[in-house]
C-alpha positions, 0 to 999 in steps of 0.5 A: 125621380126620387123626390117624386117617389117620396111625395107619392109615398107621403100621399099614399100614407095619408090615404092609407091612414084614413083607410086604416081608421075606417076599417078599424071602425067598421070592425068595431061596429060589427063586433059591437053589434054581435056582442050586444045582440048575441048576449041579449037577444035584442037588436036594440041592444046590438045597436046600442053596443055598436054606437058605444063601440064606434064612440070608443073607436072615435075617441081612440082615434082622436086620442092616438092622433094627439097623444098616442106618441106620448103613450108609446114613449111612456110605455117604452120608458123613454126619457127626453135628452138634450145637448148637455146630456147627449151631445153626440146624439143630438148632433147626429139627429140635427144633421139628419133632420137638416138633410131630410128637411124636417124640423128637429124632433124631440130626442129620447133615450131608452135605458136598454142594452139592446140596440134599436130605435124608432120614430113616432108622432103625428107629423114632422112638426110633432115628431119624436125619435127614441134610441136605446142606450145599447144603440149608442154604445154599440154603433159608431157614428156612421152606423148611427147616422144610417139608423137615424137617417132611416128614422127621420125618413119615416118622419118625412114620409109620414110613416110615423102617423100611420104606424102610430094609428096601427099601434093604438087602434088595434089595441081597442079591438083587442081590449073589446075582445078581451072584455067580451071573452071574460064576460062570456067566460063568467056566464054573461052569455046566459043572459040572452032572451030565450024568446029571441030565437036561434039568431041571437045564439048564432050571433053570440057564437059569431061574437066569440069567434070574432073575439078569438080571432081579434089578436090575429086580426091585430097582427094582420093590420100591423102587417099593413105597415108595408115592408116597402115602407122599410125599404124606402126608408133605407134608401132614403137614409142613403140619400141623406147620409150618402153612405150605404155602408154605415146603414148596412153595418148597423143592420148586421150589428143589430140583427146579430145582437143577442140582447132582449129589448124588454120595452118592446111588445107586439103592439109597438114592434112595427115601429122599430128600426128592426124587429125588436122581438128576436126569433129565440124569444118565447114571445116571438111568432114567426107566423107574421113579420112586420119587417123585411128580412135583414139579408134582403135589406142589406143586399138592396143597399149593396145594390146601390153601391154595385157590391155583390150580394152577401156571401153565403156564410154571411147569409147563414149567419144572419138568416133567422136572427131578425 
């Protein structure tokens, strides 16, 4: 039954990846038309900008599919390691890859004291796993196995492709919104044809509203990376390691760590093992969360072993840290 669930999740991820691309392209098209028509007053200009926005979306989609993982790794400051430079890490990744039945991914280390990790790539044959130096220093082998089992489960379930598309595609909408708002701020909106009537003015105002709401839309699209994906990856990790306690301890340690992961940002936060942006940080926003609460994840793991839920004192200690 578990194996069937994995295959069903993989198929669902394929469908949702295609749907995500289509949704972003539609939004880009509507946004492009609103900008072109609203700023000029000519429908032809709206169509031209729409075509340009669609071309942009298409190029970003293709680029994210083939090179988005390298962009994410580069922006995170990740450096590739080998068996000579990180023997224990490579050994654990290889164990989990064999257990998951996927090819050995490339392994990277991010020089950051905050413990965390993520997997990226377009498919299991082109996957990479990145681990912070803090994770290697602060977790024991069993905990490290739990985290890497979780990340290799994302590789097997094709969550990495979906997460990569989310990270890169929503950036194109945010970029277009930022360019338009700057253009409007410096007087670009005054170039509208005075004979175009009120329709162009209405569309121009609509374009401004869309530009302001674009960051919120980007956050909502990130939430399309369902929490169920994280829950499934947790249970998949237990299947690979046969040890729910290691993963539960890793979750508690990472949640309680007060180090700030400087390499993370809101565009890539959903890729990480746990939310890398802590609640106490100025860049944090509790309005939207891309990860399930740590307490829920640990309690689900405890259910697998028949253990009772976390004690009230432990719940209080962990609540609000993720």
